[in-house]
C-alpha positions as CSV (number, residue, x, y, z in Angstrom):
1,M,141.7,89.1,113.8
2,V,138.7,89.5,111.5
3,A,135.4,91.4,111.5
4,I,132.2,89.7,112.6
5,S,129.3,89.6,110.2
6,C,126.4,92.0,110.4
7,R,123.1,90.8,111.8
8,G,121.3,92.2,108.7
9,I,118.9,94.5,110.6
10,A,119.6,98.2,110.7
11,G,120.7,99.2,114.2
12,D,120.9,95.6,115.4
13,G,124.6,94.9,114.7
14,V,127.7,96.1,112.8
15,P,131.1,94.7,112.0
16,I,133.4,95.1,115.0
17,V,137.0,93.9,115.2
18,T,136.8,90.6,117.1
19,N,138.0,87.0,117.3
20,D,134.7,85.9,115.5
21,S,133.9,83.7,118.5
22,R,130.4,83.0,117.4
23,G,131.8,80.7,114.7
24,N,133.9,78.7,117.1
25,H,131.2,76.2,118.1
26,N,134.0,73.6,118.6
27,W,135.1,75.5,121.7
28,R,134.4,73.8,124.9
29,L,132.2,75.3,127.6
30,A,134.7,77.1,129.7
31,T,136.3,78.7,126.7
32,R,133.0,79.9,125.4
33,L,132.1,81.4,128.8
34,V,135.4,83.4,128.9
35,R,135.9,84.3,125.3
36,G,132.6,83.9,123.5
37,G,131.3,87.0,121.7
38,T,134.4,89.2,122.6
39,A,134.5,92.2,120.3
40,R,137.5,94.4,120.6
41,S,137.5,98.0,119.6
42,R,140.4,99.6,117.8
43,F,142.1,100.1,121.2
44,D,142.6,96.3,121.6
45,E,141.4,96.2,125.2
46,T,141.7,93.0,127.2
47,S,138.4,93.3,129.1
48,E,135.2,93.8,127.1
49,A,134.6,97.5,126.5
50,L,131.7,99.3,128.1
51,F,130.0,101.5,125.6
52,M,127.9,103.8,127.8
53,T,126.2,105.7,125.0
54,S,122.6,106.3,124.0
55,G,123.2,107.2,120.4
56,Y,125.7,107.1,117.5
57,V,126.9,109.7,115.0
58,Y,127.1,109.5,111.2
59,D,129.6,110.8,108.7
60,S,126.8,112.3,106.6
61,A,123.1,112.8,106.4
62,E,123.1,110.2,103.6
63,E,124.6,107.6,105.8
64,A,121.9,108.2,108.5
65,E,119.3,107.9,105.8
66,R,120.7,104.6,104.6
67,A,120.9,103.2,108.1
68,F,117.3,104.0,108.9
69,K,116.2,102.5,105.5
70,G,118.0,99.3,106.4
71,E,120.4,99.7,103.6
72,K,123.4,99.9,106.0
73,S,123.7,97.8,109.1
74,R,125.1,99.7,112.0
75,F,124.3,100.9,115.5
76,V,121.8,103.7,115.5
77,Y,120.4,103.9,119.0
78,S,121.1,101.9,122.2
79,R,117.4,101.1,122.7
80,Y,117.8,99.0,119.5
81,A,121.3,97.6,120.0
82,N,124.6,98.5,121.7
83,P,128.1,97.0,121.3
84,T,128.4,95.8,124.9
85,V,124.9,94.4,124.9
86,Q,125.7,92.6,121.6
87,M,128.7,91.0,123.2
88,F,126.6,89.6,126.0
89,E,124.0,88.4,123.5
90,D,126.6,86.7,121.4
91,R,128.3,85.0,124.3
92,L,125.0,83.7,125.8
93,A,123.9,82.5,122.3
94,L,127.2,80.5,122.0
95,L,126.7,79.0,125.4
96,E,123.0,78.1,124.7
97,E,123.9,76.8,121.2
98,A,121.3,79.1,119.8
99,E,121.3,81.2,116.6
100,F,119.9,84.3,118.1
101,C,119.8,86.1,121.5
102,R,118.3,89.4,122.5
103,G,119.0,91.0,125.9
104,T,116.2,92.7,128.0
105,S,116.1,94.9,131.0
106,S,115.0,92.1,133.3
107,G,113.9,88.5,133.3
108,M,110.2,89.5,133.4
109,A,110.7,91.8,130.5
110,A,112.1,88.7,128.6
111,V,109.1,86.6,129.6
112,F,106.6,89.3,128.6
113,A,108.2,90.1,125.3
114,A,108.7,86.5,124.3
115,M,105.0,85.8,124.7
116,T,103.2,89.1,123.8
117,S,105.4,89.7,120.7
118,Q,103.7,86.7,119.0
119,L,100.2,86.8,120.5
120,R,97.0,88.5,119.2
121,A,93.4,88.6,120.4
122,G,91.8,85.3,119.9
123,D,95.0,83.3,120.3
124,R,95.4,80.5,122.8
125,V,98.1,79.9,125.4
126,V,98.6,76.7,127.4
127,S,100.9,76.9,130.4
128,A,102.1,74.8,133.3
129,R,100.5,75.8,136.5
130,A,103.6,75.9,138.6
131,L,105.2,79.2,137.8
132,F,107.0,82.2,139.4
133,G,104.3,84.6,140.7
134,S,104.9,87.3,138.1
135,C,104.8,84.8,135.2
136,Q,101.5,83.4,136.6
137,Y,100.2,87.0,136.8
138,I,101.0,87.7,133.1
139,I,99.2,84.5,131.9
140,A,96.3,84.5,134.3
141,E,95.6,88.3,134.4
142,I,97.2,90.3,131.6
143,L,96.8,88.0,128.6
144,P,93.1,87.4,129.1
145,S,92.6,91.2,129.3
146,Y,94.0,91.3,125.8
147,G,91.4,88.7,124.5
148,I,93.8,85.8,124.7
149,E,92.6,82.5,126.0
150,T,94.8,80.9,128.6
151,V,94.7,77.3,130.0
152,F,96.7,76.0,132.9
153,V,97.7,72.4,133.3
154,D,99.7,70.4,135.9
155,G,103.1,70.4,134.3
156,T,104.0,66.9,135.4
157,D,100.7,65.4,134.1
158,L,101.1,64.5,130.4
159,T,97.4,63.6,130.1
160,Q,96.5,67.2,131.0
161,W,98.9,68.5,128.3
162,E,97.4,66.1,125.8
163,A,93.9,67.2,126.6
164,A,94.8,70.9,126.5
165,L,96.7,70.6,123.2
166,R,94.0,68.7,121.3
167,K,92.9,72.2,120.2
168,P,95.2,74.5,118.3
169,A,97.4,76.9,120.4
170,T,99.8,79.7,119.6
171,C,102.1,79.4,122.6
172,V,103.1,77.0,125.4
173,F,104.9,78.3,128.5
174,L,106.6,76.4,131.3
175,E,109.3,76.3,133.9
176,T,111.4,73.3,134.6
177,P,112.4,72.9,137.4
178,S,109.5,75.0,138.6
179,N,109.5,77.7,141.2
180,P,109.4,76.9,144.2
181,T,108.4,73.2,144.3
182,L,111.0,72.0,141.7
183,E,108.6,70.1,139.5
184,I,110.2,68.7,136.3
185,V,108.3,68.9,133.0
186,D,109.1,66.3,130.3
187,L,110.4,68.7,127.7
188,E,110.6,66.4,124.8
189,K,107.1,65.0,125.1
190,V,105.5,68.4,125.8
191,C,107.3,70.0,122.8
192,T,106.1,67.2,120.6
193,L,102.5,67.7,121.7
194,A,102.8,71.5,121.4
195,H,104.2,71.4,117.9
196,A,101.4,69.1,116.8
197,A,99.0,71.8,118.0
198,G,100.8,74.6,116.1
199,A,102.3,76.2,119.2
200,R,105.8,77.6,119.9
201,V,107.2,76.4,123.2
202,I,108.8,78.9,125.6
203,V,110.8,77.5,128.5
204,D,111.9,79.6,131.5
205,N,115.2,77.9,132.2
206,V,116.3,80.1,135.0
207,F,116.7,77.4,137.7
208,A,118.7,75.0,135.5
209,T,120.8,77.7,133.7
210,P,122.3,77.0,130.2
211,V,125.1,75.1,131.9
212,L,122.8,72.4,133.3
213,Q,120.0,72.2,130.7
214,K,119.5,73.2,127.1
215,P,115.8,73.2,126.3
216,L,116.3,73.9,122.6
217,A,117.9,70.5,122.3
218,F,114.7,68.9,123.6
219,G,112.5,70.7,121.0
220,A,111.8,74.1,122.7
221,D,111.5,77.1,120.3
222,I,112.3,79.9,122.7
223,V,114.3,80.0,126.0
224,V,114.1,82.9,128.5
225,Y,116.3,83.8,131.4
226,S,116.4,86.2,134.3
227,A,120.1,86.9,134.0
228,T,119.7,88.6,137.4
229,K,120.0,85.2,138.9
230,H,122.9,82.8,138.3
231,I,124.2,84.6,135.2
232,D,125.1,87.6,137.2
233,G,125.4,85.5,140.3
234,Q,126.4,88.2,142.7
235,G,123.3,90.3,143.3
236,R,124.5,93.3,141.3
237,S,122.4,93.6,138.2
238,L,119.0,93.2,136.6
239,G,118.9,91.6,133.2
240,G,117.1,89.1,131.0
241,A,117.5,87.3,127.7
242,I,115.5,85.6,125.0
243,L,117.1,82.9,122.8
244,T,115.8,81.1,119.7
245,N,116.7,79.4,116.5
246,D,113.5,80.6,114.8
247,S,114.5,83.4,112.4
248,D,110.9,84.1,111.4
249,Y,109.9,84.6,115.0
250,L,112.9,86.9,115.6
251,E,112.4,89.1,112.6
252,T,108.6,89.2,112.4
253,N,107.7,89.3,116.0
254,L,110.5,89.8,118.6
255,V,112.8,92.5,117.1
256,P,110.0,94.9,116.2
257,F,108.4,94.4,119.6
258,L,111.6,95.1,121.5
259,R,112.6,98.1,119.3
260,H,109.3,99.8,119.7
261,T,108.4,99.0,123.3
262,G,111.9,99.6,124.8
263,P,112.7,97.0,127.4
264,A,116.4,97.5,126.6
265,L,119.3,96.0,128.6
266,S,121.6,98.7,130.0
267,P,125.1,98.5,128.6
268,F,126.5,98.6,132.1
269,N,124.3,95.7,133.2
270,A,125.3,93.8,130.1
271,W,129.0,94.3,131.0
272,L,128.4,93.0,134.5
273,L,126.5,90.0,133.0
274,L,129.5,89.3,130.6
275,K,131.8,89.2,133.6
276,G,129.3,86.9,135.4
277,L,129.3,84.5,132.5
278,E,133.1,84.1,132.8
279,T,132.7,82.2,136.1
280,L,129.3,80.7,135.6
281,E,130.5,77.1,135.1
282,L,132.8,77.3,138.2
283,R,130.1,78.8,140.4
284,L,127.4,76.3,139.2
285,G,129.6,73.4,140.2
286,R,130.0,74.6,143.7
287,H,126.3,75.6,143.9
288,C,125.2,72.1,142.9
289,D,127.7,70.3,145.2
290,N,126.6,72.4,148.2
291,A,122.9,72.0,147.3
292,L,123.1,68.2,147.0
293,A,125.0,68.0,150.3
294,L,122.5,70.2,152.1
295,A,119.5,68.4,150.6
296,G,120.9,65.1,151.8
297,H,121.6,66.6,155.2
298,L,118.1,68.0,155.5
299,E,116.6,64.7,154.4
300,S,118.4,63.0,157.3
301,R,116.8,65.3,159.8
302,R,113.6,64.1,161.6
303,G,110.5,66.3,161.8
304,L,110.6,67.8,158.3
305,R,107.5,67.1,156.2
306,R,109.5,66.9,153.0
307,V,112.7,67.9,151.2
308,L,112.6,68.7,147.5
309,Y,115.7,68.5,145.3
310,P,115.9,67.1,141.8
311,G,119.3,65.6,142.5
312,L,118.0,63.4,145.3
313,P,116.7,59.9,144.5
314,S,113.7,60.7,146.7
315,H,112.5,63.4,144.3
316,P,109.4,62.1,142.5
317,Q,110.9,62.9,139.1
318,H,114.6,62.3,139.8
319,E,115.1,60.1,136.8
320,L,113.6,62.6,134.4
321,A,115.5,65.4,136.0
322,M,118.8,63.6,135.5
323,R,117.9,62.9,131.9
324,Q,117.3,66.6,131.2
325,M,119.8,68.2,133.5
326,A,123.5,67.8,134.1
327,A,123.0,68.2,137.9
328,G,120.3,69.0,140.4
329,G,120.8,72.8,140.5
330,S,121.2,75.3,143.3
331,I,117.7,75.4,144.8
332,V,116.5,73.2,147.6
333,S,112.9,73.4,149.1
334,L,111.9,72.1,152.5
335,E,108.6,72.0,154.3
336,L,108.5,72.6,158.0
337,P,105.8,71.6,160.5
338,N,103.9,74.3,162.3
339,G,103.1,76.3,159.2
340,R,103.8,80.0,159.0
341,D,104.9,80.3,162.6
342,G,107.5,77.5,162.2
343,A,108.7,78.9,158.9
344,F,109.2,82.3,160.4
345,R,111.0,81.0,163.4
346,F,113.3,79.1,161.1
347,L,114.0,82.2,158.9
348,N,114.5,84.5,161.9
349,A,117.0,82.0,163.4
350,L,119.3,81.9,160.4
351,R,122.7,83.6,160.9
352,I,124.6,83.0,157.7
353,I,121.8,82.5,155.2
354,D,120.0,85.7,154.4
355,I,116.2,86.2,154.0
356,S,115.7,87.4,150.4
357,N,113.4,86.8,147.5
358,N,116.3,86.6,145.1
359,L,118.1,83.4,144.1
360,G,121.2,82.2,142.2
361,D,123.5,84.5,144.3
362,A,127.0,83.6,145.7
363,K,125.3,84.2,149.1
364,S,122.8,81.6,150.3
365,L,119.3,83.0,150.5
366,A,116.0,81.8,152.0
367,T,112.5,82.9,151.2
368,H,109.0,82.0,152.3
369,P,107.0,81.8,149.0
370,A,103.5,81.8,150.6
371,T,104.1,85.3,151.9
372,T,106.4,86.8,149.3
373,T,106.9,85.5,145.7
374,H,103.5,83.6,145.6
375,Q,101.5,85.6,148.1
376,R,99.0,86.9,145.6
377,L,97.8,83.3,144.8
378,G,94.7,82.2,146.7
379,V,95.0,79.6,149.5
380,E,93.5,76.9,147.4
381,E,95.8,77.5,144.4
382,R,98.8,77.5,146.6
383,A,97.7,74.3,148.2
384,H,97.2,72.8,144.7
385,L,100.7,73.8,143.8
386,G,102.2,72.4,147.1
387,I,103.1,75.8,148.4
388,G,102.2,75.3,152.0
389,D,102.7,77.9,154.8
390,G,105.6,75.8,156.0
391,L,107.5,75.7,152.7
392,I,110.9,77.4,152.5
393,R,112.9,77.9,149.3
394,L,116.7,77.8,149.8
395,S,119.0,79.2,147.1
396,V,122.3,77.6,148.1
397,G,125.3,79.7,147.7
398,L,129.1,79.3,147.7
399,E,129.9,79.3,151.4
400,D,131.5,76.4,153.2
401,V,128.9,73.7,153.3
402,E,129.7,72.7,156.9
403,D,128.9,76.3,158.0
404,L,125.6,76.1,156.1
405,K,124.7,72.8,157.7
406,S,125.3,74.3,161.1
407,D,123.2,77.3,160.3
408,L,120.3,75.2,159.1
409,D,120.6,72.9,162.1
410,E,120.3,75.8,164.5
411,A,117.4,77.3,162.6
412,L,115.6,73.9,162.6
413,A,116.1,73.6,166.3
414,A,114.4,77.0,166.7
415,A,111.5,76.1,164.4
416,M,110.5,72.7,165.7
């Protein structure tokens, strides 16, 4: 065993006895997920150690001084860095094939830090319109209050991206697939346009996960995750992550912002997320198989207005989705007739699938975006985004698919 190298920032990493798994980029996916980033202490534990400590001690006052001057790289405070959190960051970076990863307390903390760490008054942000409700709030409400210009475009319309990016921009933000209507943005083309305008591209990759899609390979500069979703995968833990290959952005913008604003990932949550990563590939395979089977089953049912799933040939951007993603993902959206009343009858008739606004869980979950995750949007904006009162978002879990089909059939019968 050898010692891993320091990160070169005081408090942001120290040598720990380990298998130096960050260097093993020749490892295949399953091995990375199980062993990537593992850093053993002097006790040679099998499972990753949980370092529940807020601070660290020094052999001398002189050592503490050197650490805070940046002359000695070591852990100084768990708001800055922590050994368990660093293992999670290193494993996720290895999976994403990224040089750098920083964990955060939640997915929204990751989104906010990724953007605001690099933005100043007078800057310009261009974003896809189809976003999770809290992401939309940051861009539509918070950033303009800081004197930042924000422009929304329809993410699937390249002519709108071209028009918006004729002027210089600092940042581009998008989700693909989008929440909840599963729109697919052409990553390569949008990244090319954004870079010509001087912008860094941030991609929220939560629906696809790093197993199914790697935005950095298509030209994105920054990838953000709500690790609360598939990475944990069992509804236990909040967490987020920011990944990039841009060392200047990391050192100049992101690290100072995180250190001084404090959206730190809990060591216990990081430990749970490490254990979630071990089974991510296995779970995603079952999620995607079940989702594809349920999407096809729903598409065969009469009376539904539409079924949305990137893995179905009927999806308007199926070909693009399959170029960018290894599979269609775990989310299926369907639109029922009879609006809110039909949707509520459907939800209330479910017996296996739970009503919840979360997703990416081992348990199948259903939500009504118009009255929950996207309720703050006006009726016209929801209509523009295709979020009708009859739209249901299904996060397909790991149950037996035949039981899920039966549950959906009974709920559909109650809704129609």
